[in-house]
VMD Tcl script that builds the backbone (N, CA, C; Angstrom):
set m [mol new atoms 438]
animate dup $m
set s [atomselect $m all]
$s set {name element resname resid chain x y z} {
  {N N MET 1 A 32.992 -32.600 14.152}
  {CA C MET 1 A 32.251 -31.345 14.153}
  {C C MET 1 A 32.932 -30.379 13.198}
  {N N PRO 2 A 32.204 -29.748 12.256}
  {CA C PRO 2 A 32.849 -28.850 11.302}
  {C C PRO 2 A 33.377 -27.597 11.982}
  {N N GLU 3 A 34.434 -27.051 11.428}
  {CA C GLU 3 A 34.993 -25.819 11.952}
  {C C GLU 3 A 34.074 -24.659 11.606}
  {N N PHE 4 A 34.138 -23.590 12.424}
  {CA C PHE 4 A 33.298 -22.421 12.216}
  {C C PHE 4 A 33.522 -21.805 10.838}
  {N N GLY 5 A 34.772 -21.729 10.395}
  {CA C GLY 5 A 35.082 -21.123 9.097}
  {C C GLY 5 A 34.437 -21.859 7.935}
  {N N SER 6 A 34.493 -23.191 7.952}
  {CA C SER 6 A 33.891 -23.956 6.855}
  {C C SER 6 A 32.377 -23.901 6.921}
  {N N LEU 7 A 31.808 -23.878 8.112}
  {CA C LEU 7 A 30.359 -23.749 8.271}
  {C C LEU 7 A 29.894 -22.389 7.763}
  {N N ARG 8 A 30.639 -21.346 8.110}
  {CA C ARG 8 A 30.321 -19.989 7.653}
  {C C ARG 8 A 30.415 -19.908 6.128}
  {N N SER 9 A 31.431 -20.506 5.559}
  {CA C SER 9 A 31.589 -20.501 4.103}
  {C C SER 9 A 30.424 -21.209 3.431}
  {N N ALA 10 A 30.017 -22.344 3.966}
  {CA C ALA 10 A 28.888 -23.082 3.393}
  {C C ALA 10 A 27.612 -22.261 3.479}
  {N N LEU 11 A 27.417 -21.576 4.596}
  {CA C LEU 11 A 26.242 -20.730 4.764}
  {C C LEU 11 A 26.248 -19.588 3.751}
  {N N LEU 12 A 27.381 -18.936 3.581}
  {CA C LEU 12 A 27.476 -17.827 2.621}
  {C C LEU 12 A 27.266 -18.302 1.191}
  {N N ILE 13 A 27.768 -19.467 0.851}
  {CA C ILE 13 A 27.561 -20.017 -0.491}
  {C C ILE 13 A 26.079 -20.289 -0.708}
  {N N GLY 14 A 25.426 -20.885 0.283}
  {CA C GLY 14 A 23.989 -21.156 0.183}
  {C C GLY 14 A 23.189 -19.881 0.043}
  {N N LEU 15 A 23.514 -18.865 0.836}
  {CA C LEU 15 A 22.806 -17.592 0.748}
  {C C LEU 15 A 23.048 -16.915 -0.593}
  {N N SER 16 A 24.251 -17.000 -1.102}
  {CA C SER 16 A 24.554 -16.419 -2.410}
  {C C SER 16 A 23.719 -17.074 -3.497}
  {N N THR 17 A 23.566 -18.385 -3.412}
  {CA C THR 17 A 22.755 -19.117 -4.390}
  {C C THR 17 A 21.310 -18.651 -4.340}
  {N N VAL 18 A 20.778 -18.492 -3.126}
  {CA C VAL 18 A 19.401 -18.013 -2.963}
  {C C VAL 18 A 19.265 -16.606 -3.528}
  {N N LEU 19 A 20.222 -15.732 -3.219}
  {CA C LEU 19 A 20.164 -14.355 -3.713}
  {C C LEU 19 A 20.238 -14.300 -5.231}
  {N N LEU 20 A 21.081 -15.116 -5.832}
  {CA C LEU 20 A 21.170 -15.135 -7.282}
  {C C LEU 20 A 19.863 -15.602 -7.902}
  {N N GLY 21 A 19.237 -16.599 -7.304}
  {CA C GLY 21 A 17.943 -17.071 -7.786}
  {C C GLY 21 A 16.875 -16.008 -7.636}
  {N N PHE 22 A 16.898 -15.283 -6.504}
  {CA C PHE 22 A 15.944 -14.201 -6.267}
  {C C PHE 22 A 16.095 -13.115 -7.322}
  {N N THR 23 A 17.324 -12.717 -7.590}
  {CA C THR 23 A 17.573 -11.664 -8.571}
  {C C THR 23 A 17.139 -12.103 -9.960}
  {N N ALA 24 A 17.468 -13.326 -10.346}
  {CA C ALA 24 A 17.098 -13.820 -11.670}
  {C C ALA 24 A 15.584 -13.917 -11.807}
  {N N THR 25 A 14.913 -14.407 -10.766}
  {CA C THR 25 A 13.455 -14.534 -10.803}
  {C C THR 25 A 12.803 -13.165 -10.892}
  {N N ALA 26 A 13.264 -12.215 -10.072}
  {CA C ALA 26 A 12.684 -10.871 -10.083}
  {C C ALA 26 A 12.912 -10.193 -11.427}
  {N N SER 27 A 14.100 -10.349 -11.991}
  {CA C SER 27 A 14.391 -9.725 -13.282}
  {C C SER 27 A 13.563 -10.348 -14.394}
  {N N ALA 28 A 13.435 -11.675 -14.386}
  {CA C ALA 28 A 12.661 -12.360 -15.414}
  {C C ALA 28 A 11.191 -11.983 -15.321}
  {N N ALA 29 A 10.646 -11.957 -14.102}
  {CA C ALA 29 A 9.238 -11.606 -13.926}
  {C C ALA 29 A 8.993 -10.168 -14.327}
  {N N LYS 30 A 9.909 -9.280 -14.004}
  {CA C LYS 30 A 9.754 -7.867 -14.342}
  {C C LYS 30 A 9.759 -7.698 -15.858}
  {N N GLY 31 A 10.657 -8.400 -16.520}
  {CA C GLY 31 A 10.752 -8.287 -17.972}
  {C C GLY 31 A 9.574 -8.901 -18.688}
  {N N ALA 32 A 8.942 -9.883 -18.068}
  {CA C ALA 32 A 7.820 -10.575 -18.708}
  {C C ALA 32 A 6.494 -9.884 -18.434}
  {N N ASN 33 A 6.511 -8.814 -17.640}
  {CA C ASN 33 A 5.295 -8.089 -17.295}
  {C C ASN 33 A 4.257 -9.031 -16.684}
  {N N VAL 34 A 4.696 -9.840 -15.746}
  {CA C VAL 34 A 3.851 -10.822 -15.089}
  {C C VAL 34 A 3.056 -10.133 -13.983}
  {N N PRO 35 A 1.711 -10.349 -13.937}
  {CA C PRO 35 A 0.938 -9.779 -12.834}
  {C C PRO 35 A 1.480 -10.281 -11.501}
  {N N GLY 36 A 1.602 -9.374 -10.552}
  {CA C GLY 36 A 2.111 -9.736 -9.236}
  {C C GLY 36 A 3.626 -9.760 -9.153}
  {N N ALA 37 A 4.306 -9.397 -10.241}
  {CA C ALA 37 A 5.768 -9.371 -10.226}
  {C C ALA 37 A 6.238 -8.256 -9.297}
  {N N PRO 38 A 7.422 -8.410 -8.706}
  {CA C PRO 38 A 7.924 -7.379 -7.805}
  {C C PRO 38 A 8.004 -6.027 -8.501}
  {N N THR 39 A 7.616 -4.980 -7.780}
  {CA C THR 39 A 7.691 -3.638 -8.345}
  {C C THR 39 A 8.840 -2.845 -7.749}
  {N N THR 40 A 9.472 -3.363 -6.689}
  {CA C THR 40 A 10.631 -2.695 -6.124}
  {C C THR 40 A 11.867 -3.202 -6.848}
  {N N PRO 41 A 12.936 -2.405 -6.860}
  {CA C PRO 41 A 14.143 -2.854 -7.548}
  {C C PRO 41 A 14.667 -4.153 -6.967}
  {N N SER 42 A 15.177 -5.033 -7.822}
  {CA C SER 42 A 15.821 -6.241 -7.338}
  {C C SER 42 A 17.255 -5.890 -6.961}
  {N N LEU 43 A 17.947 -6.830 -6.360}
  {CA C LEU 43 A 19.320 -6.570 -5.939}
  {C C LEU 43 A 20.152 -6.105 -7.117}
  {N N GLY 44 A 20.921 -5.049 -6.891}
  {CA C GLY 44 A 21.813 -4.551 -7.915}
  {C C GLY 44 A 21.249 -3.390 -8.717}
  {N N GLU 45 A 19.948 -3.107 -8.616}
  {CA C GLU 45 A 19.376 -1.991 -9.355}
  {C C GLU 45 A 19.525 -0.708 -8.555}
  {N N ASP 46 A 19.508 0.438 -9.268}
  {CA C ASP 46 A 19.602 1.723 -8.601}
  {C C ASP 46 A 18.382 1.964 -7.727}
  {N N LEU 47 A 18.604 2.614 -6.600}
  {CA C LEU 47 A 17.505 2.988 -5.727}
  {C C LEU 47 A 16.895 4.290 -6.228}
  {N N ALA 48 A 15.637 4.512 -5.908}
  {CA C ALA 48 A 14.957 5.754 -6.268}
  {C C ALA 48 A 15.531 6.892 -5.432}
  {N N PRO 49 A 15.464 8.124 -5.946}
  {CA C PRO 49 A 15.900 9.268 -5.134}
  {C C PRO 49 A 15.038 9.371 -3.872}
  {N N SER 50 A 15.626 9.883 -2.803}
  {CA C SER 50 A 14.914 10.035 -1.536}
  {C C SER 50 A 14.031 11.272 -1.544}
  {N N SER 51 A 12.896 11.169 -0.879}
  {CA C SER 51 A 12.015 12.317 -0.692}
  {C C SER 51 A 12.524 13.128 0.502}
  {N N PRO 52 A 12.075 14.379 0.640}
  {CA C PRO 52 A 12.460 15.158 1.826}
  {C C PRO 52 A 12.052 14.457 3.130}
  {N N GLU 53 A 10.909 13.782 3.142}
  {CA C GLU 53 A 10.458 13.090 4.341}
  {C C GLU 53 A 11.369 11.901 4.675}
  {N N GLN 54 A 11.802 11.152 3.662}
  {CA C GLN 54 A 12.722 10.036 3.894}
  {C C GLN 54 A 14.048 10.550 4.457}
  {N N LYS 55 A 14.541 11.657 3.912}
  {CA C LYS 55 A 15.790 12.246 4.417}
  {C C LYS 55 A 15.629 12.720 5.854}
  {N N ALA 56 A 14.483 13.359 6.147}
  {CA C ALA 56 A 14.234 13.859 7.504}
  {C C ALA 56 A 14.180 12.708 8.505}
  {N N LEU 57 A 13.554 11.602 8.124}
  {CA C LEU 57 A 13.473 10.456 9.029}
  {C C LEU 57 A 14.857 9.854 9.267}
  {N N SER 58 A 15.657 9.726 8.231}
  {CA C SER 58 A 17.014 9.203 8.388}
  {C C SER 58 A 17.821 10.101 9.336}
  {N N ASP 59 A 17.734 11.405 9.134}
  {CA C ASP 59 A 18.437 12.360 10.006}
  {C C ASP 59 A 17.946 12.252 11.447}
  {N N TYR 60 A 16.633 12.131 11.613}
  {CA C TYR 60 A 16.033 12.050 12.946}
  {C C TYR 60 A 16.489 10.779 13.671}
  {N N LEU 61 A 16.466 9.649 12.978}
  {CA C LEU 61 A 16.903 8.386 13.583}
  {C C LEU 61 A 18.354 8.484 14.043}
  {N N ARG 62 A 19.196 9.066 13.205}
  {CA C ARG 62 A 20.611 9.235 13.558}
  {C C ARG 62 A 20.746 10.132 14.788}
  {N N ALA 63 A 19.985 11.246 14.816}
  {CA C ALA 63 A 20.054 12.197 15.930}
  {C C ALA 63 A 19.563 11.574 17.244}
  {N N LYS 64 A 18.614 10.648 17.167}
  {CA C LYS 64 A 18.073 9.995 18.357}
  {C C LYS 64 A 18.941 8.831 18.839}
  {N N GLY 65 A 20.000 8.520 18.120}
  {CA C GLY 65 A 20.899 7.444 18.524}
  {C C GLY 65 A 20.448 6.064 18.077}
  {N N ALA 66 A 19.506 6.006 17.133}
  {CA C ALA 66 A 19.049 4.711 16.612}
  {C C ALA 66 A 20.173 4.070 15.802}
  {N N ILE 67 A 20.179 2.747 15.770}
  {CA C ILE 67 A 21.169 2.001 14.980}
  {C C ILE 67 A 20.441 0.916 14.199}
  {N N PHE 68 A 20.779 0.816 12.931}
  {CA C PHE 68 A 20.255 -0.204 12.027}
  {C C PHE 68 A 21.384 -1.205 11.817}
  {N N TYR 69 A 21.243 -2.423 12.364}
  {CA C TYR 69 A 22.223 -3.487 12.207}
  {C C TYR 69 A 21.813 -4.366 11.031}
  {N N GLY 70 A 22.768 -4.664 10.163}
  {CA C GLY 70 A 22.465 -5.504 9.017}
  {C C GLY 70 A 23.703 -6.178 8.475}
  {N N ALA 71 A 23.513 -6.868 7.353}
  {CA C ALA 71 A 24.613 -7.568 6.695}
  {C C ALA 71 A 24.530 -7.321 5.192}
  {N N TRP 72 A 25.669 -7.217 4.561}
  {CA C TRP 72 A 25.748 -6.885 3.137}
  {C C TRP 72 A 25.002 -7.881 2.264}
  {N N TRP 73 A 24.883 -9.133 2.687}
  {CA C TRP 73 A 24.268 -10.183 1.878}
  {C C TRP 73 A 22.782 -10.375 2.182}
  {N N CYS 74 A 22.214 -9.581 3.068}
  {CA C CYS 74 A 20.853 -9.760 3.577}
  {C C CYS 74 A 19.812 -9.069 2.691}
  {N N PRO 75 A 18.930 -9.829 2.014}
  {CA C PRO 75 A 17.913 -9.208 1.160}
  {C C PRO 75 A 16.939 -8.333 1.946}
  {N N ALA 76 A 16.632 -8.710 3.188}
  {CA C ALA 76 A 15.725 -7.882 3.999}
  {C C ALA 76 A 16.380 -6.556 4.357}
  {N N CYS 77 A 17.697 -6.552 4.539}
  {CA C CYS 77 A 18.415 -5.298 4.823}
  {C C CYS 77 A 18.400 -4.394 3.599}
  {N N PHE 78 A 18.567 -4.982 2.422}
  {CA C PHE 78 A 18.473 -4.222 1.176}
  {C C PHE 78 A 17.075 -3.611 1.056}
  {N N GLN 79 A 16.063 -4.412 1.355}
  {CA C GLN 79 A 14.686 -3.925 1.298}
  {C C GLN 79 A 14.479 -2.783 2.296}
  {N N GLN 80 A 15.021 -2.932 3.520}
  {CA C GLN 80 A 14.881 -1.890 4.529}
  {C C GLN 80 A 15.522 -0.595 4.052}
  {N N LYS 81 A 16.729 -0.689 3.541}
  {CA C LYS 81 A 17.442 0.495 3.058}
  {C C LYS 81 A 16.708 1.117 1.873}
  {N N ASN 82 A 16.149 0.283 1.008}
  {CA C ASN 82 A 15.434 0.740 -0.172}
  {C C ASN 82 A 14.220 1.594 0.192}
  {N N LEU 83 A 13.596 1.320 1.337}
  {CA C LEU 83 A 12.443 2.107 1.771}
  {C C LEU 83 A 12.794 3.580 1.972}
  {N N PHE 84 A 14.070 3.872 2.180}
  {CA C PHE 84 A 14.521 5.242 2.404}
  {C C PHE 84 A 14.984 5.934 1.128}
  {N N GLY 85 A 15.094 5.208 0.028}
  {CA C GLY 85 A 15.623 5.802 -1.194}
  {C C GLY 85 A 17.135 5.918 -1.119}
  {N N LYS 86 A 17.715 6.435 -2.188}
  {CA C LYS 86 A 19.173 6.435 -2.338}
  {C C LYS 86 A 19.905 7.309 -1.312}
  {N N GLU 87 A 19.600 8.585 -1.271}
  {CA C GLU 87 A 20.360 9.500 -0.407}
  {C C GLU 87 A 20.139 9.210 1.077}
  {N N ALA 88 A 18.880 9.069 1.481}
  {CA C ALA 88 A 18.583 8.803 2.892}
  {C C ALA 88 A 19.081 7.422 3.299}
  {N N GLY 89 A 18.989 6.464 2.383}
  {CA C GLY 89 A 19.487 5.120 2.677}
  {C C GLY 89 A 20.978 5.114 2.944}
  {N N ASN 90 A 21.711 6.003 2.280}
  {CA C ASN 90 A 23.155 6.080 2.464}
  {C C ASN 90 A 23.559 6.839 3.724}
  {N N THR 91 A 22.595 7.514 4.381}
  {CA C THR 91 A 22.925 8.253 5.605}
  {C C THR 91 A 22.305 7.619 6.845}
  {N N LEU 92 A 21.716 6.433 6.695}
  {CA C LEU 92 A 21.153 5.742 7.854}
  {C C LEU 92 A 22.254 5.408 8.859}
  {N N PRO 93 A 21.916 5.352 10.135}
  {CA C PRO 93 A 22.909 4.971 11.154}
  {C C PRO 93 A 23.120 3.459 11.120}
  {N N TYR 94 A 23.850 2.995 10.122}
  {CA C TYR 94 A 23.978 1.576 9.791}
  {C C TYR 94 A 25.259 0.975 10.346}
  {N N VAL 95 A 25.146 -0.233 10.898}
  {CA C VAL 95 A 26.307 -1.017 11.337}
  {C C VAL 95 A 26.321 -2.308 10.527}
  {N N GLU 96 A 27.388 -2.520 9.778}
  {CA C GLU 96 A 27.570 -3.738 8.981}
  {C C GLU 96 A 28.104 -4.835 9.885}
  {N N CYS 97 A 27.356 -5.934 9.969}
  {CA C CYS 97 A 27.675 -7.016 10.901}
  {C C CYS 97 A 28.515 -8.143 10.313}
  {N N ASP 98 A 28.848 -8.115 9.015}
  {CA C ASP 98 A 29.527 -9.294 8.477}
  {C C ASP 98 A 30.626 -9.010 7.457}
  {N N LYS 99 A 31.187 -7.824 7.433}
  {CA C LYS 99 A 32.300 -7.590 6.498}
  {C C LYS 99 A 33.648 -7.586 7.193}
  {N N THR 100 A 33.674 -7.136 8.430}
  {CA C THR 100 A 34.948 -7.014 9.144}
  {C C THR 100 A 34.836 -7.622 10.535}
  {N N ASP 101 A 35.965 -7.956 11.096}
  {CA C ASP 101 A 35.978 -8.485 12.460}
  {C C ASP 101 A 35.430 -7.473 13.470}
  {N N PRO 102 A 35.810 -6.167 13.376}
  {CA C PRO 102 A 35.229 -5.201 14.322}
  {C C PRO 102 A 33.693 -5.104 14.199}
  {N N GLY 103 A 33.162 -5.169 12.977}
  {CA C GLY 103 A 31.711 -5.136 12.787}
  {C C GLY 103 A 31.047 -6.359 13.385}
  {N N ARG 104 A 31.646 -7.535 13.157}
  {CA C ARG 104 A 31.104 -8.768 13.734}
  {C C ARG 104 A 31.123 -8.703 15.259}
  {N N ALA 105 A 32.219 -8.182 15.816}
  {CA C ALA 105 A 32.346 -8.087 17.277}
  {C C ALA 105 A 31.311 -7.108 17.838}
  {N N ARG 106 A 31.105 -6.006 17.161}
  {CA C ARG 106 A 30.121 -5.015 17.624}
  {C C ARG 106 A 28.714 -5.615 17.633}
  {N N CYS 107 A 28.362 -6.348 16.592}
  {CA C CYS 107 A 27.033 -6.957 16.509}
  {C C CYS 107 A 26.876 -8.085 17.514}
  {N N GLN 108 A 27.947 -8.832 17.736}
  {CA C GLN 108 A 27.903 -9.899 18.736}
  {C C GLN 108 A 27.724 -9.285 20.123}
  {N N ALA 109 A 28.437 -8.197 20.416}
  {CA C ALA 109 A 28.317 -7.532 21.716}
  {C C ALA 109 A 26.903 -6.969 21.913}
  {N N ALA 110 A 26.277 -6.531 20.821}
  {CA C ALA 110 A 24.907 -5.999 20.889}
  {C C ALA 110 A 23.869 -7.119 20.880}
  {N N GLN 111 A 24.322 -8.365 20.790}
  {CA C GLN 111 A 23.457 -9.554 20.784}
  {C C GLN 111 A 22.427 -9.506 19.646}
  {N N ILE 112 A 22.910 -9.172 18.447}
  {CA C ILE 112 A 22.047 -9.129 17.273}
  {C C ILE 112 A 21.750 -10.566 16.853}
  {N N ARG 113 A 20.463 -10.898 16.744}
  {CA C ARG 113 A 20.027 -12.259 16.398}
  {C C ARG 113 A 19.432 -12.345 15.001}
  {N N ALA 114 A 19.017 -11.214 14.437}
  {CA C ALA 114 A 18.332 -11.212 13.148}
  {C C ALA 114 A 18.673 -9.922 12.406}
  {N N TYR 115 A 18.583 -9.987 11.093}
  {CA C TYR 115 A 18.821 -8.796 10.256}
  {C C TYR 115 A 17.546 -8.489 9.471}
  {N N PRO 116 A 17.200 -7.258 9.319}
  {CA C PRO 116 A 17.735 -6.095 10.028}
  {C C PRO 116 A 17.233 -6.036 11.473}
  {N N THR 117 A 17.994 -5.355 12.310}
  {CA C THR 117 A 17.608 -5.063 13.692}
  {C C THR 117 A 17.789 -3.577 13.919}
  {N N TRP 118 A 16.807 -2.976 14.574}
  {CA C TRP 118 A 16.851 -1.554 14.942}
  {C C TRP 118 A 16.935 -1.445 16.459}
  {N N ASP 119 A 17.880 -0.645 16.944}
  {CA C ASP 119 A 18.013 -0.332 18.365}
  {C C ASP 119 A 17.969 1.175 18.536}
  {N N GLN 120 A 17.379 1.598 19.639}
  {CA C GLN 120 A 17.380 3.018 20.003}
  {C C GLN 120 A 17.355 3.090 21.521}
  {N N PRO 121 A 18.196 3.936 22.120}
  {CA C PRO 121 A 18.212 4.036 23.581}
  {C C PRO 121 A 16.808 4.311 24.135}
  {N N GLY 122 A 16.438 3.522 25.148}
  {CA C GLY 122 A 15.155 3.720 25.802}
  {C C GLY 122 A 13.955 3.151 25.066}
  {N N LYS 123 A 14.193 2.468 23.946}
  {CA C LYS 123 A 13.098 1.909 23.146}
  {C C LYS 123 A 13.274 0.401 23.013}
  {N N GLU 124 A 12.168 -0.286 22.760}
  {CA C GLU 124 A 12.209 -1.724 22.535}
  {C C GLU 124 A 12.872 -2.018 21.193}
  {N N ARG 125 A 13.731 -3.021 21.165}
  {CA C ARG 125 A 14.414 -3.439 19.938}
  {C C ARG 125 A 13.390 -3.894 18.899}
  {N N ARG 126 A 13.658 -3.587 17.630}
  {CA C ARG 126 A 12.805 -4.022 16.514}
  {C C ARG 126 A 13.622 -4.916 15.599}
  {N N GLU 127 A 13.080 -6.093 15.278}
  {CA C GLU 127 A 13.745 -7.007 14.349}
  {C C GLU 127 A 12.891 -7.170 13.114}
  {N N GLY 128 A 13.545 -7.328 11.959}
  {CA C GLY 128 A 12.834 -7.479 10.697}
  {C C GLY 128 A 12.627 -6.134 10.024}
  {N N VAL 129 A 12.159 -6.178 8.794}
  {CA C VAL 129 A 11.930 -4.953 8.024}
  {C C VAL 129 A 10.816 -4.152 8.693}
  {N N GLN 130 A 11.079 -2.877 8.918}
  {CA C GLN 130 A 10.107 -1.959 9.500}
  {C C GLN 130 A 9.662 -0.970 8.422}
  {N N THR 131 A 8.369 -0.690 8.366}
  {CA C THR 131 A 7.901 0.331 7.423}
  {C C THR 131 A 8.367 1.692 7.928}
  {N N LEU 132 A 8.334 2.688 7.051}
  {CA C LEU 132 A 8.708 4.032 7.484}
  {C C LEU 132 A 7.758 4.516 8.572}
  {N N GLN 133 A 6.474 4.199 8.449}
  {CA C GLN 133 A 5.496 4.605 9.468}
  {C C GLN 133 A 5.813 3.946 10.809}
  {N N GLU 134 A 6.168 2.676 10.799}
  {CA C GLU 134 A 6.533 1.988 12.042}
  {C C GLU 134 A 7.762 2.634 12.676}
  {N N LEU 135 A 8.746 2.996 11.856}
  {CA C LEU 135 A 9.949 3.645 12.382}
  {C C LEU 135 A 9.642 5.038 12.916}
  {N N LYS 136 A 8.733 5.744 12.273}
  {CA C LYS 136 A 8.341 7.080 12.754}
  {C C LYS 136 A 7.718 6.978 14.143}
  {N N ILE 137 A 6.787 6.062 14.302}
  {CA C ILE 137 A 6.104 5.897 15.587}
  {C C ILE 137 A 7.084 5.417 16.641}
  {N N TRP 138 A 7.879 4.417 16.318}
  {CA C TRP 138 A 8.859 3.855 17.264}
  {C C TRP 138 A 9.852 4.895 17.742}
  {N N SER 139 A 10.309 5.752 16.840}
  {CA C SER 139 A 11.343 6.728 17.176}
  {C C SER 139 A 10.786 8.026 17.763}
  {N N GLY 140 A 9.465 8.235 17.640}
  {CA C GLY 140 A 8.887 9.493 18.113}
  {C C GLY 140 A 9.054 10.628 17.131}
  {N N PHE 141 A 9.193 10.282 15.850}
  {CA C PHE 141 A 9.354 11.281 14.784}
  {C C PHE 141 A 8.230 12.316 14.868}
  {N N PRO 142 A 8.540 13.611 14.840}
  {CA C PRO 142 A 7.499 14.643 14.950}
  {C C PRO 142 A 6.399 14.463 13.902}
  {N N GLY 143 A 5.170 14.521 14.368}
  {CA C GLY 143 A 4.027 14.407 13.465}
  {C C GLY 143 A 3.522 12.989 13.282}
  {N N SER 144 A 4.231 11.998 13.850}
  {CA C SER 144 A 3.747 10.610 13.718}
  {C C SER 144 A 2.744 10.332 14.833}
  {N N THR 145 A 1.762 9.502 14.501}
  {CA C THR 145 A 0.742 9.160 15.497}
  {C C THR 145 A 0.753 7.657 15.739}
  {N N PRO 146 A 0.632 7.258 16.999}
  {CA C PRO 146 A 0.630 5.818 17.317}
  {C C PRO 146 A -0.593 5.093 16.851}
}
mol reanalyze $m
mol bondsrecalc $m
mol representation Tube
mol addrep $m
């Protein structure tokens, strides 16, 4: 039976290969002006500036005790953060699940099974990328309608 460390290393190598292919494909398609090519930044590109509404939602989620669990290598987490733009994305109540032992332990204790995962006291857990509208409704953001 393989050791956990070697299994984890193999998984990270495989994910890195997929991410590199994703970035190369997105960059090539963007440069070729291919119909249907991704219009959001690929990994490594600058995020757009945040709107006042994106900043307000990030602040509101933090104030309500919401937590966004993710991993540095997760393309869906990058996509989730990108929905908030640069400034708001950097102020999200984010917990990194795979850079340090304390982060891994915190995510394991929270029983995180998928990235991204959103938790908020008194609310049902959300897994996967959530739109800003979905997060507004889930969190009770003022002015959002179910």
